[in-house]
Every structure is written in C-alpha cells, then in structure tokens.
C-alpha positions as CSV (number, residue, x, y, z in Angstrom):
1,X,-55.1,-52.8,28.7
2,X,-54.1,-52.1,32.2
3,X,-51.4,-54.4,32.2
4,X,-49.8,-52.8,29.3
5,X,-50.3,-49.3,30.8
6,X,-48.4,-50.5,33.9
7,X,-45.8,-52.2,31.8
8,X,-45.3,-48.9,29.8
9,X,-45.1,-46.9,33.0
10,X,-42.4,-49.3,34.3
11,X,-40.4,-49.0,31.2
12,X,-40.6,-45.2,31.2
13,X,-39.6,-45.1,34.9
14,X,-36.6,-47.6,33.9
15,X,-35.7,-45.6,30.9
16,X,-35.7,-42.3,33.0
17,X,-33.7,-43.8,35.8
18,X,-31.4,-45.3,33.4
19,X,-30.9,-41.9,31.8
20,X,-30.5,-40.1,35.1
21,X,-28.0,-42.8,36.3
22,X,-26.1,-42.3,33.1
23,X,-26.3,-38.5,33.4
24,X,-25.1,-38.8,37.0
25,X,-22.3,-41.1,36.2
26,X,-21.3,-38.8,33.4
27,X,-21.4,-35.6,35.6
28,X,-19.4,-37.6,38.1
29,X,-16.8,-38.5,35.4
30,X,-16.2,-35.0,34.8
31,X,-14.5,-34.4,38.1
32,X,-14.5,-31.5,40.5
33,X,-15.5,-28.3,39.1
34,X,-12.8,-26.0,37.9
35,X,-12.7,-22.8,40.2
36,X,-9.4,-21.4,38.9
37,X,-7.6,-21.9,42.1
38,X,-4.3,-23.1,40.5
39,X,-4.0,-20.5,37.7
40,X,-1.1,-18.5,37.2
41,X,-1.5,-14.9,36.9
42,X,1.2,-12.3,35.8
43,X,3.5,-11.1,38.8
44,X,2.9,-7.5,39.3
45,X,4.7,-4.9,41.1
46,X,2.8,-2.1,42.1
47,X,3.6,1.4,43.7
48,X,2.7,3.1,47.1
49,X,-0.9,3.6,46.1
50,X,-1.4,0.4,44.3
51,X,-0.7,1.8,40.8
52,X,1.0,-0.8,38.4
53,X,4.7,-0.3,37.9
54,X,5.6,-3.3,36.1
55,X,4.0,-6.6,35.1
56,X,5.8,-10.1,34.2
57,X,4.2,-12.6,31.8
58,X,3.1,-15.9,33.2
59,X,5.8,-18.9,32.7
60,X,3.8,-19.7,29.6
61,X,4.2,-16.2,28.2
62,X,0.9,-14.7,28.5
63,X,-0.1,-11.4,29.9
64,X,-2.8,-12.3,32.4
65,X,-3.5,-9.8,35.0
66,X,-6.2,-10.0,37.8
67,X,-9.2,-8.0,37.5
68,X,-12.3,-7.4,39.8
69,X,-15.3,-5.5,39.5
70,X,-13.7,-2.6,41.2
71,X,-11.0,-2.6,38.9
72,X,-13.0,-1.6,35.9
73,X,-15.1,0.8,34.4
74,X,-18.8,0.7,35.6
75,X,-19.7,1.6,32.0
76,X,-17.7,-1.3,30.7
77,X,-20.0,-3.8,33.0
78,X,-23.1,-2.0,31.9
79,X,-22.3,-2.9,28.1
80,X,-20.8,-6.5,29.0
81,X,-24.2,-7.5,30.8
82,X,-26.2,-6.0,28.0
83,X,-24.4,-7.9,25.3
84,X,-23.2,-10.8,26.8
85,X,-25.6,-11.9,29.6
86,X,-28.6,-9.6,30.6
87,X,-29.7,-11.7,33.7
88,X,-26.2,-12.6,35.0
89,X,-27.1,-11.6,38.6
90,X,-30.5,-13.6,38.4
91,X,-29.5,-17.1,36.8
92,X,-27.8,-19.9,38.4
93,X,-25.3,-20.5,35.8
94,X,-27.6,-21.3,32.8
95,X,-30.2,-18.6,31.6
96,X,-33.5,-20.7,30.5
97,X,-34.9,-17.8,28.7
98,X,-31.8,-17.4,26.5
99,X,-31.7,-21.0,25.9
100,X,-35.5,-21.1,24.7
101,X,-34.9,-17.9,22.5
102,X,-31.7,-19.7,20.9
103,X,-33.7,-23.0,20.4
104,X,-36.8,-21.2,18.7
105,X,-34.4,-19.2,16.4
106,X,-32.7,-22.4,15.4
107,X,-36.0,-24.1,14.6
108,X,-37.4,-21.2,12.6
109,X,-34.3,-20.1,10.8
110,X,-32.5,-23.3,10.4
111,X,-29.3,-22.3,11.8
112,X,-27.8,-20.9,14.9
113,X,-28.8,-17.1,15.1
114,X,-27.7,-16.2,18.7
115,X,-25.9,-18.2,21.3
116,X,-27.4,-19.0,25.0
117,X,-23.9,-18.9,26.7
118,X,-23.9,-17.1,30.2
119,X,-20.8,-15.4,31.6
120,X,-20.5,-18.2,33.9
121,X,-20.7,-20.6,31.0
122,X,-17.8,-18.8,29.2
123,X,-15.9,-18.9,32.4
124,X,-16.4,-22.8,32.4
125,X,-15.0,-22.9,28.9
126,X,-12.1,-20.5,29.9
127,X,-11.0,-22.8,32.8
128,X,-11.6,-26.1,30.8
129,X,-10.6,-25.3,27.2
130,X,-12.0,-27.5,24.6
131,X,-11.3,-27.4,20.8
132,X,-14.4,-29.1,19.8
133,X,-17.8,-27.2,19.3
134,X,-20.7,-29.9,19.9
135,X,-23.7,-30.4,21.8
136,X,-21.8,-32.6,24.4
137,X,-19.4,-29.6,24.9
138,X,-22.1,-27.1,25.5
139,X,-23.8,-29.7,27.9
140,X,-20.3,-29.9,29.6
141,X,-20.2,-26.1,29.8
142,X,-23.7,-25.9,31.3
143,X,-23.0,-28.4,33.8
144,X,-19.7,-26.7,35.0
145,X,-21.5,-23.4,35.0
146,X,-24.1,-24.6,37.5
147,X,-21.3,-26.3,39.6
148,X,-19.3,-22.9,39.7
149,X,-22.4,-20.8,40.7
150,X,-23.0,-23.2,43.8
151,X,-19.2,-22.6,44.8
152,X,-18.4,-19.1,43.9
153,X,-20.1,-15.8,44.3
154,X,-21.2,-13.7,41.6
155,X,-18.3,-11.3,42.0
156,X,-16.0,-14.1,42.0
157,X,-17.3,-15.4,38.7
158,X,-17.2,-12.1,37.0
159,X,-13.5,-11.6,38.4
160,X,-12.6,-15.0,36.6
161,X,-14.2,-13.6,33.3
162,X,-12.6,-10.2,33.5
163,X,-9.1,-12.0,34.1
164,X,-9.2,-14.8,31.7
165,X,-11.3,-13.3,28.9
166,X,-9.1,-13.8,25.3
167,X,-8.2,-10.7,23.7
168,X,-5.8,-11.6,20.6
169,X,-2.2,-13.1,20.8
170,X,-1.0,-13.5,24.4
171,X,-3.6,-10.9,26.1
172,X,-5.8,-12.5,28.5
173,X,-8.4,-10.4,30.7
174,X,-9.6,-7.0,30.4
175,X,-6.6,-5.4,32.2
176,X,-4.2,-6.7,29.9
177,X,-6.3,-5.6,26.8
178,X,-6.9,-2.2,28.1
179,X,-3.1,-1.6,28.6
180,X,-2.1,-2.9,25.4
181,X,-4.7,-1.4,23.3
182,X,-5.1,2.0,25.1
183,X,-2.1,2.2,27.3
184,X,-4.1,2.8,30.6
185,X,-6.0,0.8,33.1
186,X,-9.7,0.0,32.5
187,X,-11.0,2.0,35.5
188,X,-11.8,5.1,33.0
189,X,-12.9,4.1,29.8
190,X,-14.6,6.0,26.7
191,X,-17.6,4.4,25.4
192,X,-15.9,3.4,22.3
193,X,-13.0,1.7,24.4
194,X,-15.5,-0.1,26.6
195,X,-17.5,-1.3,23.5
196,X,-14.0,-2.7,21.8
197,X,-13.2,-4.4,24.8
198,X,-16.7,-6.2,25.2
199,X,-16.5,-7.3,21.5
200,X,-13.1,-8.7,21.2
201,X,-13.5,-11.9,23.3
202,X,-16.1,-13.1,20.8
203,X,-13.7,-13.7,18.2
204,X,-10.1,-12.6,19.5
205,X,-8.0,-13.5,16.8
206,X,-10.2,-12.4,13.9
207,X,-10.8,-9.1,15.5
208,X,-7.7,-8.0,16.9
209,X,-7.1,-4.2,16.3
210,X,-3.4,-4.7,15.6
211,X,-4.0,-7.0,12.9
212,X,-7.5,-6.4,11.5
213,X,-8.6,-2.8,12.3
214,X,-11.8,-2.9,9.9
215,X,-13.0,-6.2,11.8
216,X,-12.4,-4.5,15.2
217,X,-14.2,-1.5,14.2
218,X,-17.1,-3.5,12.8
219,X,-17.7,-5.7,16.0
220,X,-17.3,-2.6,18.2
221,X,-20.2,-1.2,16.0
222,X,-22.3,-4.3,16.6
223,X,-22.1,-3.7,20.5
224,X,-22.9,-0.2,20.3
225,X,-26.0,-1.1,18.0
226,X,-27.2,-3.6,20.7
227,X,-26.7,-1.3,23.7
228,X,-28.3,1.6,21.8
229,X,-31.4,-0.7,21.1
230,X,-31.5,-2.0,24.6
231,X,-31.5,1.6,25.9
232,X,-28.4,1.3,27.9
233,X,-26.8,4.3,26.1
234,X,-28.1,7.3,24.6
235,X,-28.1,7.7,20.8
236,X,-25.7,11.0,20.9
237,X,-23.1,9.1,23.2
238,X,-23.3,6.0,20.7
239,X,-22.9,8.6,17.9
240,X,-19.6,10.0,19.4
241,X,-18.4,6.7,20.3
242,X,-18.4,5.5,16.6
243,X,-16.2,8.5,15.6
244,X,-13.5,7.2,18.1
245,X,-10.5,5.9,16.4
246,X,-9.6,2.1,16.7
247,X,-6.1,1.5,17.9
248,X,-4.1,-0.1,15.1
249,X,-1.3,-1.6,17.3
250,X,-0.2,-2.5,20.8
251,X,1.5,-0.4,23.3
252,X,4.3,-1.5,25.5
253,X,3.2,-2.7,29.0
254,X,4.0,-0.4,31.9
255,X,7.8,-0.5,32.8
256,X,8.3,1.9,35.6
257,X,11.1,1.5,38.2
258,X,12.4,-1.8,36.3
259,X,15.5,-2.3,38.4
260,X,13.5,-1.8,41.6
261,X,10.9,-4.4,40.3
262,X,13.5,-6.8,39.3
263,X,14.9,-6.6,42.9
264,X,11.5,-7.3,44.7
265,X,10.9,-10.3,42.4
266,X,14.2,-11.7,42.9
267,X,14.0,-11.4,46.7
268,X,10.5,-13.0,47.0
269,X,10.1,-14.9,43.8
270,X,7.1,-16.8,45.1
271,X,5.0,-13.8,45.7
272,X,2.5,-12.6,42.8
273,X,2.1,-9.1,44.1
274,X,4.9,-6.8,45.3
275,X,4.1,-3.4,47.0
276,X,6.7,-0.7,46.9
277,X,7.1,2.6,48.3
278,X,7.5,4.0,45.2
279,X,5.3,6.9,43.8
280,X,4.5,6.0,40.1
281,X,3.9,9.5,39.2
282,X,7.1,10.8,40.3
283,X,8.9,8.0,39.2
284,X,7.5,8.5,35.5
285,X,8.7,12.2,35.8
286,X,12.2,11.4,36.8
287,X,12.5,8.7,34.3
288,X,11.7,11.1,31.4
289,X,13.9,13.6,33.1
290,X,16.7,11.0,32.9
291,X,16.2,10.3,29.4
292,X,16.2,13.9,28.4
293,X,19.3,14.7,30.2
294,X,21.3,11.6,29.2
295,X,20.3,12.6,25.4
296,X,22.0,15.9,25.9
297,X,25.1,14.7,27.7
298,X,25.8,11.8,25.2
299,X,25.1,8.4,23.9
300,X,27.3,6.5,26.6
301,X,26.0,8.3,29.5
302,X,23.8,7.0,32.3
303,X,22.0,8.6,35.0
304,X,20.7,7.5,38.4
305,X,18.2,9.5,40.6
306,X,17.1,8.4,44.2
307,X,14.3,10.1,46.1
308,X,13.9,9.4,49.8
309,X,11.4,10.7,52.4
310,X,13.3,11.9,55.3
311,X,11.0,11.2,58.0
312,X,10.5,7.5,57.1
313,X,13.6,6.5,54.7
314,X,11.1,5.2,52.1
315,X,12.3,5.4,48.5
316,X,9.9,7.3,46.5
317,X,11.5,7.1,43.1
318,X,14.5,5.2,41.9
319,X,15.9,5.7,38.5
320,X,18.8,3.3,38.2
321,X,19.7,4.1,34.7
322,X,19.1,6.4,31.7
323,X,17.3,3.8,29.8
324,X,16.5,0.2,30.8
325,X,16.6,-1.1,27.2
326,X,19.6,0.9,26.1
327,X,22.4,-1.5,25.5
328,X,24.9,1.1,24.7
329,X,24.7,3.0,28.2
330,X,24.4,-0.6,30.0
331,X,20.8,0.4,30.8
332,X,20.1,-2.9,33.0
333,X,22.9,-2.0,35.1
334,X,21.7,-0.7,38.5
335,X,23.7,2.5,38.9
336,X,21.9,3.0,42.4
337,X,23.9,-0.1,43.7
338,X,27.3,0.4,41.9
339,X,30.4,1.3,43.7
340,X,31.6,4.6,42.7
341,X,34.2,7.3,43.9
342,X,32.0,10.1,45.6
343,X,34.4,12.9,44.9
344,X,33.6,15.8,47.4
345,X,30.3,14.7,48.5
346,X,31.9,13.2,51.8
347,X,33.1,16.8,52.8
348,X,29.9,17.8,54.7
349,X,30.5,15.0,57.1
350,X,34.0,15.8,57.8
351,X,33.0,19.1,58.7
352,X,30.2,17.6,60.6
353,X,32.6,15.7,62.8
354,X,34.6,18.9,63.2
355,X,31.6,21.0,64.4
356,X,30.7,18.1,66.7
357,X,34.2,17.9,68.2
358,X,34.0,21.8,68.8
359,X,37.0,22.1,66.6
360,X,35.4,24.5,64.3
361,X,32.3,26.6,63.7
362,X,30.6,27.5,60.3
363,X,32.2,31.0,60.8
364,X,35.6,29.9,61.9
365,X,38.5,31.0,59.9
366,X,40.5,28.3,58.2
367,X,43.3,28.5,55.6
368,X,43.3,27.4,52.1
369,X,46.8,27.4,51.2
370,X,49.4,24.8,50.2
371,X,50.2,22.6,52.8
372,X,51.7,18.9,53.1
373,X,50.5,16.0,55.4
374,X,53.7,13.9,55.3
375,X,53.9,13.1,51.5
376,X,50.2,13.9,50.7
377,X,49.8,17.6,49.2
378,X,46.1,18.3,48.5
379,X,45.2,20.7,45.7
380,X,42.0,22.5,44.7
381,X,40.0,21.3,41.6
382,X,40.8,24.6,39.9
383,X,44.7,24.3,41.2
384,X,44.3,27.9,42.9
385,X,44.0,28.7,46.5
386,X,41.7,31.1,48.2
387,X,43.8,32.0,51.3
388,X,41.8,32.6,54.7
389,X,38.4,31.8,54.3
390,X,35.4,30.8,56.7
391,X,34.7,27.2,57.1
392,X,31.3,27.9,55.6
393,X,33.0,29.4,52.5
394,X,35.3,26.3,52.2
395,X,32.4,23.8,52.3
396,X,30.3,26.0,49.9
397,X,33.2,26.2,47.4
398,X,34.1,22.7,48.2
399,X,37.9,23.5,48.7
400,X,40.2,20.5,49.2
401,X,42.9,21.7,51.5
402,X,40.5,22.9,54.4
403,X,38.5,19.7,54.2
404,X,41.6,17.5,54.5
405,X,42.9,19.7,57.3
406,X,39.9,19.0,59.2
407,X,39.8,15.3,58.4
408,X,43.5,15.1,59.7
409,X,42.3,16.5,62.9
410,X,39.1,14.3,63.4
411,X,41.0,11.2,62.0
412,X,40.1,9.1,59.0
413,X,39.7,5.9,60.9
414,X,37.2,7.6,63.4
415,X,35.6,9.2,60.1
416,X,35.0,5.8,58.5
417,X,33.9,4.0,61.4
418,X,31.3,7.1,62.2
419,X,29.6,6.7,58.6
420,X,29.7,2.8,58.9
421,X,28.0,3.2,62.2
422,X,25.4,5.4,60.5
423,X,24.6,3.0,57.8
424,X,27.2,4.6,55.0
425,X,29.2,1.8,53.8
426,X,32.6,2.9,52.7
427,X,34.8,0.6,50.5
428,X,38.6,1.0,50.5
429,X,40.9,-0.3,47.8
430,X,42.0,-3.8,48.8
431,X,44.8,-3.9,51.7
432,X,44.4,0.0,52.2
433,X,43.6,1.7,55.5
434,X,41.6,4.8,55.7
435,X,43.5,7.9,54.9
436,X,43.2,11.6,54.1
437,X,42.4,11.0,50.5
438,X,39.1,9.6,51.3
439,X,37.9,12.9,52.0
440,X,38.4,13.7,48.3
441,X,36.8,10.6,46.9
442,X,39.6,8.0,47.5
443,X,37.0,5.5,48.5
444,X,33.9,3.6,46.9
445,X,30.3,4.3,48.0
446,X,26.9,3.5,46.6
447,X,24.2,6.3,45.6
448,X,21.8,4.4,48.1
449,X,24.6,4.6,51.1
450,X,25.3,8.4,50.1
451,X,21.6,9.4,50.2
452,X,21.1,7.5,53.3
453,X,23.8,9.7,55.0
454,X,22.3,12.9,53.6
455,X,18.9,11.7,54.9
456,X,20.7,11.9,58.2
457,X,21.7,15.5,57.9
458,X,18.1,16.4,57.0
459,X,16.9,14.6,60.1
460,X,19.3,16.5,62.3
461,X,21.8,14.0,63.0
462,X,20.0,10.3,62.9
463,X,19.7,8.0,59.8
464,X,17.1,5.3,59.2
465,X,17.6,2.3,56.8
466,X,16.4,3.1,53.5
467,X,13.0,1.0,52.6
468,X,11.6,0.3,49.2
469,X,9.2,-2.5,49.9
470,X,5.9,-2.2,51.8
471,X,6.0,-4.8,54.8
472,X,2.5,-5.0,56.7
473,X,2.9,-4.7,60.3
474,X,6.7,-4.0,60.0
475,X,8.1,-2.1,63.1
476,X,9.3,1.3,62.7
477,X,13.0,1.6,61.9
478,X,15.3,2.1,64.7
479,X,17.4,5.5,64.1
480,X,21.2,5.4,64.0
481,X,23.4,8.1,65.1
482,X,25.2,10.4,62.5
483,X,26.0,13.6,64.3
484,X,24.6,15.6,67.3
485,X,21.6,17.8,66.2
486,X,23.8,20.9,66.4
487,X,26.5,19.7,64.1
488,X,23.7,18.3,61.5
489,X,22.0,21.7,61.7
490,X,25.4,23.6,61.0
491,X,26.0,21.4,57.8
492,X,22.6,21.8,56.5
493,X,22.4,25.7,57.1
494,X,25.8,26.0,55.4
495,X,24.9,23.7,52.4
496,X,21.5,25.8,52.1
497,X,24.0,28.6,51.0
498,X,25.9,26.8,48.3
499,X,25.7,28.8,45.0
500,X,23.0,27.0,42.9
501,X,23.6,26.1,39.3
502,X,22.7,28.7,36.3
503,X,19.3,29.7,36.1
504,X,18.2,28.1,39.6
505,X,17.0,29.7,42.8
506,X,19.3,29.6,45.6
507,X,18.9,29.2,49.3
508,X,16.0,26.6,48.9
509,X,17.9,23.2,48.7
510,X,20.8,22.3,51.0
511,X,23.2,20.5,48.4
512,X,26.7,19.3,47.7
513,X,28.3,18.3,44.4
514,X,31.2,16.0,43.8
515,X,33.4,15.0,40.8
516,X,35.4,12.1,40.9
517,X,39.0,11.8,39.8
518,X,39.4,11.5,36.1
519,X,35.9,12.9,35.5
520,X,34.4,9.5,36.0
521,X,31.5,10.4,38.2
522,X,29.5,13.4,38.6
523,X,27.3,13.8,41.8
524,X,24.9,16.2,43.4
525,X,22.8,15.2,46.6
526,X,20.5,17.7,48.3
527,X,17.8,17.9,50.6
528,X,14.9,20.0,52.0
529,X,12.7,19.5,54.8
530,X,10.6,16.5,53.3
531,X,13.0,14.8,50.8
532,X,16.4,14.0,50.1
533,X,17.4,13.5,46.3
534,X,20.8,12.0,44.9
535,X,22.0,12.2,41.5
536,X,24.6,10.3,39.8
537,X,26.0,10.9,36.4
538,X,28.6,9.1,34.4
539,X,29.5,6.0,32.2
540,X,28.2,2.5,33.7
541,X,31.8,1.2,32.7
542,X,33.7,3.7,34.7
543,X,35.3,5.3,31.6
544,X,36.2,9.0,31.9
545,X,34.2,11.6,30.5
546,X,36.3,15.0,29.9
547,X,34.6,17.9,31.3
548,X,31.9,15.8,33.5
549,X,31.8,17.7,36.7
550,X,29.0,17.6,39.3
551,X,28.1,21.1,39.4
552,X,27.7,21.4,35.5
553,X,26.1,17.9,34.9
554,X,24.5,16.6,38.1
555,X,23.5,19.7,40.0
556,X,21.1,20.9,37.5
557,X,19.3,17.4,37.2
558,X,19.1,17.8,41.0
559,X,17.0,21.2,40.8
560,X,15.0,19.9,38.0
561,X,14.3,16.6,40.1
562,X,13.0,18.9,43.0
563,X,11.0,20.8,40.7
564,X,9.4,17.7,39.2
565,X,8.2,16.5,42.5
566,X,5.4,18.9,42.0
567,X,5.9,20.6,45.6
568,X,7.8,23.6,46.7
569,X,10.9,22.9,48.7
570,X,10.0,22.4,52.4
571,X,12.0,24.5,54.9
572,X,14.9,22.9,57.0
573,X,14.2,22.3,60.6
574,X,14.9,25.2,62.9
575,X,18.0,25.6,64.8
576,X,18.2,23.0,68.0
577,X,19.0,24.2,71.2
578,X,22.7,25.0,71.6
579,X,23.4,26.1,68.1
580,X,25.6,29.4,68.2
581,X,24.9,32.0,65.4
582,X,27.8,34.5,65.4
583,X,30.2,36.1,62.9
584,X,33.9,35.1,63.0
585,X,34.9,38.1,65.2
586,X,32.1,37.4,67.8
587,X,33.0,33.7,68.2
588,X,34.9,32.3,71.3
589,X,38.5,32.9,70.8
590,X,39.2,29.0,70.4
591,X,36.6,29.0,67.5
592,X,37.9,32.0,65.7
593,X,41.0,30.5,63.7
594,X,41.4,26.9,62.9
595,X,44.9,25.8,62.6
596,X,46.2,22.2,61.6
597,X,47.7,20.2,64.3
598,X,46.6,22.5,67.1
599,X,43.5,21.7,69.3
600,X,40.8,24.6,69.8
601,X,41.6,26.6,72.7
602,X,45.4,25.9,72.7
603,X,47.4,28.7,72.8
604,X,49.8,27.9,69.9
605,X,51.8,29.4,67.0
606,X,50.3,29.7,63.4
607,X,50.9,26.8,61.3
608,X,54.4,25.9,60.3
609,X,55.1,27.0,56.5
610,X,58.0,27.8,54.2
611,X,57.3,31.1,52.8
612,X,60.7,31.5,50.6
613,X,61.4,29.9,48.3
614,X,58.1,28.7,47.1
615,X,57.5,25.4,45.9
616,X,58.7,24.7,42.2
617,X,61.0,27.8,42.1
618,X,64.0,28.3,40.2
619,X,67.0,30.0,42.0
620,X,70.0,31.4,40.5
621,X,73.1,30.4,42.1
622,X,75.9,33.0,42.9
623,X,79.5,32.3,44.1
624,X,81.7,34.0,46.5
625,X,85.2,35.0,45.9
626,X,86.4,31.5,46.5
627,X,84.0,30.2,43.8
628,X,81.8,28.6,46.3
629,X,77.8,28.9,46.2
630,X,76.5,31.8,48.4
631,X,74.1,30.4,51.2
632,X,70.4,30.5,50.2
633,X,68.1,32.0,52.3
634,X,65.1,30.0,53.9
635,X,62.2,32.2,55.3
636,X,59.9,30.1,57.8
637,X,56.6,31.2,59.7
638,X,54.7,29.7,62.3
639,X,55.3,26.5,64.1
640,X,56.5,25.8,67.4
641,X,60.3,25.6,68.4
642,X,62.8,24.1,68.0
643,X,63.0,23.9,64.2
644,X,64.9,21.2,62.4
645,X,65.9,21.8,58.7
646,X,66.5,19.1,56.2
647,X,68.2,19.4,52.8
648,X,67.4,16.5,50.8
649,X,66.7,14.5,54.0
650,X,69.9,15.4,55.6
651,X,69.7,17.7,58.9
652,X,71.4,20.9,59.2
653,X,73.0,21.9,62.2
654,X,70.2,23.3,64.7
655,X,69.8,27.2,64.4
656,X,70.2,29.1,67.6
657,X,67.2,30.9,68.9
658,X,64.0,31.1,67.2
659,X,64.6,32.7,64.0
660,X,62.3,33.4,60.9
661,X,65.0,33.4,58.3
662,X,67.6,30.5,58.1
663,X,70.2,29.7,55.7
664,X,71.9,26.8,54.0
665,X,74.8,26.2,51.8
666,X,73.9,24.3,48.5
667,X,76.4,21.7,47.0
668,X,75.5,23.0,43.6
669,X,73.0,23.2,40.9
670,X,70.2,20.5,40.6
671,X,67.1,19.9,42.4
672,X,66.8,20.3,46.3
673,X,64.1,19.1,48.7
674,X,63.8,21.6,51.8
675,X,62.0,20.2,54.6
676,X,61.5,22.2,58.1
677,X,59.9,20.4,61.0
678,X,58.8,21.9,64.4
679,X,58.6,20.8,68.0
680,X,55.3,19.3,67.7
681,X,56.2,17.4,64.5
682,X,54.4,19.5,61.9
683,X,56.3,20.0,58.9
684,X,56.2,21.8,55.5
685,X,58.3,20.9,52.4
686,X,59.0,22.4,49.1
687,X,61.1,21.4,46.0
688,X,63.5,23.9,44.2
689,X,65.8,23.8,41.5
690,X,69.2,25.5,41.6
691,X,70.8,26.7,38.4
C-alpha cells in the first residue's frame, strides 16, 4: 500500500513538474512583455501654456493622443475604477476576487454574467491585439498583466489605458474621444460625459454616438446605474446626468495656427511634441476676426495677422490666412511669409533715419509740393498737395513727396542696408538697385519682417529676431540696432497721433497704414507698450482689388485685433534722454525748415522751383509784327546760382545776373519740356503745350 502511495505521489509530482515546465515554456515562448515603448502617438502642437493647437493622425490614420492621470477629470477616474476595476490600486495585474465572482456566476448561471478583466489586462489586450476570444487568450492576458505590473507603475499602466482605449472609428484614448464627441479636453467633464467615456470602450463600434445614439445612451445609463449602486455618485447627480444629451456626431479636431503648426512639424519631423509661443485663446479670437472680416470684404480676399511680444520677440498669434480650408482664398498659402509690396509702411523708418541724422525733427516744416528727382516725380495718393506742413503731419497723413525728399537725403542704399542690418529683408526686383521708389512700396517685404521692424520702434530702436518655438535653455536673443532711441521715440510719438479709423479711439496705438500700387495689398501695423500687431489684406494671387486701401480695409482690423487681446493698450515708453519737444518756431534754426538737397545748418536758398508756367499748362502763342512768336516768360524761385535753362534738352544762353523771370523764344506750336538747373545740381522741370 505504501508503495502505491509513493508511486502516486511521484506521479503527481512529475505531472505537476511537467505542467509547470510546460507553463514556463509557454510563458517564455510569449517573448518579452509588451510595454508600449514603440507606440506611435499623434504628433501634437501645443501653445505656450500647453494647450492643444493642432494634432496630426498617426501614420495609420488614427487619432491617438497621449493622456495621463493628471490630464483627465478625477470624476472620470472614479467612474472608471468603479465600473471597470474596483481594486486597480491593490491587485498585481489580476484580481482574484473578480475571478472568483466571475467563475461562480458562470457555474450558477450557465453563461458569462460579468468579466474579470482588470484595467491592466485590458492594456495587455490593447498592446497585443488578438481576434480570438478563448481561454488561452484570456490566460495570455493574465500572464501579460502580471508581467506589465512588475515593470510599470500604476500611473504608467493607467496612462496606457487612457491613451489606447478604443472609442470607435479611428479614435483611441480618452483625449481623442473627448475632443471628437464633446469638443473639449477631458480635464473638465460633466457626469454624463464621463459616464459615456467609461461606457464606450466596452463595445466601441456598436456604441458609437455618431452611429448609434440610442446604444450609446443605453450604455451610459448602465454605467450610471452601477456607480449609483456603488455609492460613488449621489442620486440627484445621476438623475441630472441622465438628462444630458448624447452627441450624435463627431466634431473636428482642434486646428489653431495651422500654418505655424505645419512649419514646426516640417522643421523637426522626428519630434512628437512641438511647443510654440502662441497663445491659443488669442489665436482663436484672431482667427475668428479674420474669418468675419474676410466674409465682408469678398470671397477672394485673404487676411494675415501677426502679434508679437515687444520685450521678447515671441509670436503670440499668427493667422496666416482667412480660412485654412478655403481653396478659393488659397487658404493654405502662408501670407505672413509672402513677399508683397509694403506701400507706405516703410515711411516711418525713412523719417527715423532723418531724425537720427539731425536732418529733421517731428515739428520741422517740410514742403509737400510738386517736385522732380531726376525723372522721378512722386505724387500723393489723392493727387493733391498740402503745401508746407510739419514732418509730423506729413507722416500722419502719409504724404509721398516729403517722404521721398527725406529718403533722397538719407540715401536709398543706406536706408536698405540699415533695415537689413536690423533684420528686415527687403527684396528688390531683379537687377535693380535701391531707389527712391522703394519708399512708396517699390520693394518686396514679408509681414514677419515688417512687424519685426515695427517691434524695433516699440523697443526704442533695437530689434530682436521673432521666435515662434519654445526652446528650452535657449539664450536670450541679441538685440540689433535699427535707430537710436531718440529717433525711434520720435517716430512712435508721431504715429501715436495718426488719425484712427472710423469709430475707433485715437492716441492709444501708434500705427501706420499702407496701400500697394494697383490696390493689391492693404497694410496696417501698430504697437503699444507691450505688443506689435501687423495686418495684411489682399488676394493671395496678387490680383488687384479695386478700392482696397490700408486705412479702410486693414486699419479697422488692427484696432479690433488690439481689442481682442483682452487688455487695454499699454502706454509707450517715456521720452529718452536727449529728446527735444518744441514747436516749429522754437526749434534750432537748422531744424525749422527742411529743404531737399540742403543739409541742416547750411545757409541756403529755398528749393529750386518753376513757378510759371505750371506743369501741364496750355499757353496761347502771340506773334509780333514780323510774324515771329513772342518770347514766353519763365518764372523761377529758389535755388543757388548760376541757373541753366534747357528747352527740350537744349541749353539757352546763360541769363545775366540772378533773375527770377527768364524768357525763351519758342519755335512754334507743340509740346515743350522746360528744365531749370541751379549751381548745386538741383533741377525742376515742366511740360507745357504751346498752341
């Protein structure tokens, strides 16, 4: 008898050893435990505070956004644990109590009443998807769950579940589901929303709200019943949650600052998280502003808005088109990076160099009259002239002739070099050199570069490179010189007095408008003590838009953009040391009146000008007794002698003495070009018709 007992014991031991060996071999054959290390998540672009600006699908086309315990509503977690895994924080991957309960229900009821899968087991299934539902598959999940628990912390396991749980279609994870069904992050959920997000992963395709609203509502109700029975939520809150509507469709994923997001991802495609300096709230407000104004301005109009922090150069908002998905407006073309004609928006920098050189002061008198610079005769936008005005008034009214006169003295090449040195890249037409026309828009510039230059005015003469991406440990940018502080302050002080658009308050924002030739581009750039905002309006294809001008189209958007920052305009810096505040008559004599071609301080004649006949005049010829045309009077003022008179390019005999009225004998009827040059090389010219 004892022998048989010994043999039986040996058989049991051998069988047990064989089973254990086979089990060990089977477990070893499973390979390393899946820990989710190589998972591909959606690439995310977030704002300066970590708010989601834009997400991209994984290479498989799935919305899989990483989530953690901290990124979801605590109420959702309470419901999740109560419904899915009450002892998640106590067990080691497998819950023996749940297993025993499920087995007892199977024996007594004859079918599966409740499962025993823990959250860790579900994570194992999600990391190693299996189509079959069998005892072996369940055993595999249990083994994997134990292995996962040995390696990962509870928070890491929970994060995998929150990121991978299926929610129907291409939605994975609670963040993707919350954004798609509720249009918000899962940090703040109502009880009904939390219950729905708990219920969907059990049968995601059958319960999808966008396909079976009734099934989703029923599943949500079962979750609410379970948590009510468990005492997790009071009955009155459950009753209110049952009344909450269930969404019947999916919302679009966040798509803020799409051009900036695309650029960030293209620059560093290997990164999964891109941190921008943009403020999501401000970005959303300005994108809505651009859409509103574009609808009013026309179906082909696009709008770009750029907001920059003056102190750091950080981009706070970048609206690169009116609507990213509007093909007619070419919405995917980034108009903040497009080369366009700046119109009159470069004039402040012309005057700034004039201030710096001591040629002019804001209250210096300057002439706005017809004048020629060689073959170039600038005219004002409205084809009128204001006569003698202050430099302040000339800039505020954006008069062309005074600006060109100052640029002529400053030097177009030097002006271009200074702006380039400060970070403002100006692009000239091929094979052209800087000329006076660039002061009125005869050059190409990007909105980003133009705003960077205006930031330099707000910073009292120094620019910083614009930055859009947060780089940890990056050194502070090195400022670059634009103007001296006094000159920059003069410009800002003048622009602060620019007449505001209709129904806007003046004296709070220093701004300038511009309109390119042919009504192709409308601009407005302004700054206060904290921010600089640039606006561009036009067609992306560069086609003209009749009547599109900066003051009427762009300036109102600029003022509205400042209002939508949510803050009152900050005051500009106080006047720096050396600034001179005085009326024209109290200025030092050299600064009282600017004359083209004359250095400040030189005792010189007034500018050379043909007073009669005026340009374009028609004169009646009279003949003497011999039938020859009588001499025509030519009245000249200003200039420094001696004077040279040319008729159709042919010089006349030099007039004797310094005379204000000269005479020439015409050959007969026809057009005549009259030109007068003085001893310093200044000239004036008119075209008249003799009949």
